[in-house]
C-alpha positions as CSV (number, residue, x, y, z in Angstrom):
1,M,-22.4,-33.9,-2.2
2,R,-23.8,-30.4,-1.5
3,N,-27.3,-30.1,-0.2
4,K,-29.6,-29.4,-3.2
5,L,-32.3,-28.3,-0.8
6,G,-30.3,-25.4,0.8
7,N,-31.3,-26.5,4.3
8,K,-29.4,-26.7,7.5
9,G,-29.2,-30.3,8.5
10,E,-31.1,-31.4,11.6
11,V,-31.1,-34.4,13.9
12,I,-34.5,-36.0,14.2
13,L,-35.2,-38.6,16.8
14,L,-38.3,-40.8,16.5
15,I,-38.8,-42.9,19.6
16,G,-41.4,-44.7,21.7
17,P,-43.4,-47.9,21.9
18,G,-45.9,-46.9,19.3
19,R,-46.1,-47.9,15.6
20,G,-45.1,-45.5,12.8
21,K,-41.5,-44.6,13.4
22,T,-40.0,-46.2,10.3
23,T,-43.0,-45.1,8.2
24,T,-42.4,-41.5,9.3
25,A,-38.7,-41.7,8.5
26,L,-39.7,-43.1,5.0
27,G,-42.1,-40.2,4.5
28,I,-39.4,-37.7,5.2
29,A,-37.0,-39.6,3.0
30,L,-39.5,-39.5,0.1
31,R,-39.8,-35.7,0.5
32,V,-36.0,-35.4,0.3
33,I,-35.9,-37.5,-2.9
34,M,-38.7,-35.6,-4.5
35,Y,-36.8,-32.4,-4.1
36,G,-33.7,-33.9,-5.8
37,G,-31.9,-35.1,-2.7
38,R,-30.3,-38.5,-1.9
39,V,-31.0,-40.7,1.0
40,V,-29.1,-43.6,2.7
41,F,-31.5,-45.7,4.8
42,I,-29.9,-48.3,7.0
43,H,-32.1,-51.0,8.6
44,F,-30.5,-51.9,12.0
45,S,-32.9,-54.7,12.7
46,G,-34.6,-57.2,10.5
47,P,-36.1,-57.4,8.1
48,Q,-38.6,-59.8,9.8
49,Y,-40.7,-60.3,6.7
50,P,-39.9,-61.7,3.2
51,E,-40.8,-58.4,1.5
52,L,-40.8,-54.8,2.7
53,G,-42.8,-52.2,0.7
54,E,-40.0,-49.6,1.3
55,V,-37.4,-51.9,-0.3
56,K,-39.6,-52.4,-3.3
57,A,-40.0,-48.6,-3.6
58,A,-36.3,-48.1,-3.3
59,I,-35.8,-50.3,-6.4
60,T,-37.9,-47.9,-8.4
61,L,-36.2,-44.8,-7.0
62,G,-32.7,-46.0,-8.1
63,D,-29.7,-44.3,-6.6
64,S,-31.8,-41.7,-4.9
65,L,-32.5,-44.2,-2.1
66,R,-29.8,-46.6,-0.9
67,M,-31.6,-49.1,1.3
68,I,-29.1,-51.1,3.3
69,G,-29.8,-54.3,5.3
70,I,-27.6,-56.2,7.8
71,R,-27.3,-60.0,7.3
72,S,-26.6,-60.8,10.9
73,E,-29.9,-59.1,11.9
74,A,-32.3,-60.6,9.2
75,S,-34.6,-63.4,10.3
76,N,-33.9,-65.0,7.0
77,P,-31.0,-64.1,4.6
78,S,-33.3,-64.4,1.6
79,Y,-35.3,-61.4,3.0
80,L,-32.3,-59.2,1.9
81,N,-32.4,-60.1,-1.8
82,E,-34.1,-56.9,-2.9
83,F,-32.0,-54.5,-0.8
84,Y,-29.7,-52.0,-2.7
85,E,-26.8,-53.2,-0.5
86,T,-26.2,-55.6,2.4
87,V,-23.5,-55.8,4.9
88,N,-22.6,-58.6,7.3
89,T,-22.5,-56.8,10.7
90,V,-23.8,-53.8,12.6
91,A,-20.2,-52.5,12.8
92,E,-20.0,-52.5,9.0
93,A,-23.3,-50.6,8.8
94,L,-22.0,-48.0,11.2
95,A,-18.9,-47.6,9.2
96,I,-21.0,-46.9,6.1
97,A,-23.1,-44.4,8.1
98,G,-20.0,-42.5,9.1
99,N,-18.7,-42.4,5.6
100,V,-21.8,-41.6,3.5
101,C,-22.6,-38.4,5.3
102,T,-19.7,-36.6,3.9
103,K,-20.5,-37.0,0.2
104,Q,-23.3,-39.4,-0.7
105,C,-26.5,-38.1,0.9
106,N,-28.6,-35.3,2.1
107,L,-30.4,-37.5,4.6
108,L,-29.1,-40.5,6.6
109,V,-31.7,-42.7,8.3
110,L,-30.5,-45.0,11.1
111,D,-33.6,-47.1,11.4
112,D,-34.0,-48.9,14.8
113,I,-30.5,-47.9,15.9
114,G,-32.2,-47.5,19.4
115,H,-32.6,-51.3,19.5
116,Q,-28.8,-51.8,18.9
117,L,-28.0,-49.2,21.6
118,D,-30.3,-50.9,24.1
119,K,-28.7,-54.3,23.4
120,G,-25.2,-52.8,23.8
121,R,-24.2,-53.8,20.2
122,V,-23.5,-50.1,19.4
123,D,-21.6,-47.7,21.5
124,I,-23.3,-44.4,22.1
125,A,-20.0,-42.7,21.3
126,Q,-20.1,-44.1,17.7
127,V,-23.6,-42.7,17.1
128,L,-22.6,-39.3,18.7
129,A,-19.6,-39.2,16.4
130,I,-21.7,-39.7,13.3
131,I,-24.0,-36.9,14.4
132,E,-21.2,-34.5,15.3
133,D,-19.0,-35.2,12.3
134,R,-21.7,-34.8,9.6
135,P,-21.6,-31.8,7.3
136,P,-23.9,-29.0,8.5
137,D,-26.3,-29.5,5.6
138,V,-26.9,-33.3,6.2
139,S,-29.9,-34.4,8.3
140,I,-30.0,-37.6,10.3
141,I,-33.1,-39.5,11.5
142,L,-32.6,-42.0,14.3
143,T,-35.5,-44.4,15.3
144,G,-36.1,-46.8,18.1
145,R,-38.2,-47.6,21.1
146,S,-35.9,-45.5,23.3
147,A,-32.8,-43.4,23.1
148,P,-30.0,-42.4,25.6
149,K,-30.3,-39.0,27.1
150,M,-27.2,-37.8,25.4
151,I,-28.7,-38.5,21.9
152,I,-32.0,-36.9,23.0
153,K,-30.0,-33.8,24.0
154,K,-28.2,-33.7,20.6
155,A,-31.5,-34.0,18.6
156,D,-33.2,-30.9,17.2
157,L,-36.5,-32.6,17.1
158,V,-37.7,-35.5,19.3
159,T,-41.1,-37.1,18.6
160,E,-42.4,-39.8,20.9
161,F,-44.8,-42.4,19.4
162,V,-47.5,-44.0,21.6
163,D,-50.4,-46.2,20.5
164,A,-53.6,-44.6,21.8
165,K,-55.4,-47.6,20.4
166,Q,-54.0,-50.7,18.6
167,P,-55.6,-54.0,17.7
168,S,-54.0,-57.1,19.2
169,P,-51.6,-58.7,16.7
170,T,-53.6,-62.0,17.0
171,S,-56.9,-60.4,16.1
172,M,-55.9,-58.4,13.1
173,G,-52.4,-59.6,12.1
174,L,-50.0,-57.5,10.2
175,H,-51.1,-55.9,6.9
176,K,-48.9,-55.9,3.8
177,G,-48.6,-52.3,2.6
178,I,-49.5,-50.9,6.0
179,D,-47.1,-52.6,8.5
180,F,-44.4,-53.8,6.1
């Protein structure tokens, strides 16, 4: 698939302990879709909740947004019912990530891939290969609390998220529509 946007692809890394990394990736994905592009969004952790607003939105956007969940990572298999597609393992998700860049999307989001790298479930070489082998007009967003130096070096843009102020989870809880 050729880039309808006419842009050079970039590698965007969203890291840090603060909230908002997935939300930021979703905002960028929405922009790509609204300009006629296609997005593949792979959740490398969770979902931890029975419903996710982004998955509900993906249903209305049709083939423009392929939302992929991983069964082995979900807290409850029923949480994956509304996903566009599900796979059994992290390895299967990585295989999809490597293949879709060539023809199926303008933007690939590897949401919470940093978590999988930290746990040693994903080899950094696999992620670097996806970055290096992508067509020059495909952008990739990687999110996670941290990232290896080699991935930071490959990124065109690195944004670190920190919570300047955050209510305790016990006092406020998570908010449907804001947090998930």
